[in-house]
C-alpha positions as CSV (number, residue, x, y, z in Angstrom):
1,M,133.9,107.9,99.0
2,T,133.5,108.4,102.7
3,D,134.3,112.1,102.2
4,S,131.4,112.5,99.7
5,V,129.0,110.7,102.0
6,A,130.2,112.9,105.0
7,R,129.6,116.0,102.9
8,L,126.2,114.8,101.9
9,Y,125.4,113.9,105.5
10,N,126.4,117.4,106.7
11,A,124.4,119.0,103.9
12,V,121.3,117.0,104.9
13,I,121.8,118.0,108.5
14,A,122.1,121.7,107.5
15,V,118.8,121.7,105.6
16,R,116.9,119.5,108.2
17,G,115.0,122.4,109.7
18,T,114.6,124.6,106.7
19,D,111.5,125.5,104.7
20,P,110.1,122.3,103.0
21,T,108.7,124.4,100.2
22,K,112.3,125.5,99.2
23,S,114.2,122.2,99.9
24,R,113.4,118.8,98.6
25,T,115.5,117.3,101.4
26,A,113.7,119.2,104.1
27,R,110.4,118.1,102.5
28,L,111.5,114.5,102.5
29,L,112.7,114.7,106.1
30,R,109.3,116.0,107.2
31,S,107.4,113.4,105.2
32,G,108.1,110.8,107.8
33,R,110.0,107.5,108.1
34,A,107.7,105.5,105.9
35,K,108.0,107.9,103.0
36,M,111.8,108.0,103.3
37,A,112.0,104.2,103.5
38,K,109.7,103.9,100.4
39,K,112.0,106.3,98.4
40,L,115.1,104.3,99.5
41,A,113.4,101.1,98.4
42,E,112.3,102.6,95.0
43,E,115.9,103.7,94.3
44,A,117.3,100.3,95.2
45,V,114.9,98.6,92.8
46,E,115.8,101.0,90.1
47,V,119.5,100.2,90.6
48,V,118.7,96.5,90.3
49,I,116.6,96.9,87.2
50,D,119.3,99.0,85.5
51,A,122.0,96.5,86.5
52,M,119.9,93.6,85.1
53,H,119.6,95.5,81.8
54,G,123.3,96.1,81.7
55,Q,122.8,99.9,81.8
56,T,126.0,100.9,83.6
57,E,125.5,104.7,83.3
58,A,122.0,104.4,84.7
59,V,123.3,102.2,87.6
60,V,125.7,105.0,88.4
61,R,123.0,107.7,88.4
62,E,120.5,105.6,90.4
63,S,123.2,104.6,92.8
64,A,123.8,108.3,93.6
65,D,120.1,108.6,94.2
66,L,120.2,105.5,96.4
67,L,123.0,106.9,98.5
68,Y,121.2,110.3,98.8
69,N,118.0,108.6,100.1
70,L,120.1,106.3,102.4
71,V,121.8,109.4,104.0
72,V,118.4,111.1,104.4
73,L,117.1,108.1,106.3
74,W,120.3,107.9,108.4
75,V,119.8,111.5,109.4
76,H,116.2,110.8,110.4
77,A,117.2,107.7,112.3
78,G,120.1,109.4,114.1
79,V,122.8,107.2,112.4
80,H,126.1,108.9,111.6
81,P,128.2,107.6,108.6
82,D,131.1,107.0,111.0
83,D,129.0,104.4,112.8
84,V,128.4,102.6,109.5
85,W,132.1,102.8,108.6
86,A,133.0,101.4,112.1
87,E,130.7,98.5,111.5
88,M,132.3,97.8,108.1
89,R,135.7,97.8,109.7
90,R,134.6,95.4,112.4
91,R,133.1,93.1,109.8
92,E,136.3,93.3,107.7
93,Q,138.4,92.3,110.7
94,M,136.1,89.3,111.4
95,F,135.3,88.0,107.9
96,G,137.3,90.0,105.3
97,I,136.2,92.9,103.2
98,A,134.2,91.0,100.6
99,E,132.1,88.9,103.0
100,K,128.7,89.5,104.6
101,V,128.2,88.7,108.3
102,P,126.3,85.4,108.7
103,K,122.9,86.1,110.2
104,D,123.4,83.5,113.0
105,L,126.4,85.5,114.3
106,V,124.6,88.9,114.5
107,Q,123.5,89.8,118.0
108,G,119.7,90.0,118.2
109,A,119.5,88.2,114.9
110,S,115.9,87.1,115.4
111,R,113.7,87.9,112.4
112,R,112.4,91.5,112.4
113,K,108.8,92.1,112.0
114,V,107.8,93.2,108.6
115,V,105.8,96.4,108.6
116,A,103.8,98.1,105.9
117,L,105.4,101.3,104.6
118,E,102.1,102.9,103.9
119,P,98.7,101.8,105.1
120,R,96.7,100.3,102.3
121,R,93.1,99.3,102.0
122,V,92.7,95.6,101.6
123,R,90.4,94.6,98.9
124,K,88.3,91.4,99.2
125,R,88.6,89.0,96.3
126,R,85.5,87.8,94.7
């Protein structure tokens, strides 16, 4: 799997500066962090919905979309897949492969500020 992600990462890097009218990836990279984050969140929700409905094939397809959007966001954020794999190895050594790091053990584990992905107009309730 890491090879596929590495190839995808390199492909995204390769189209980063290309014409956004000819490349969906270039267009997404130019759309800004909020749009990329929104697309990633949408795909994650689609995976969850399909999983809840027991639609295995749809989970596979949407997971591929989720990974694509994650890699696009990594490129924008300056994160390399090797950095993520190194973090996964570090966690495996500490907690085992199937465990998540407890939040109280993560450096700087204070709660992050929640920010809006897109500015929205707030309506007053009547």
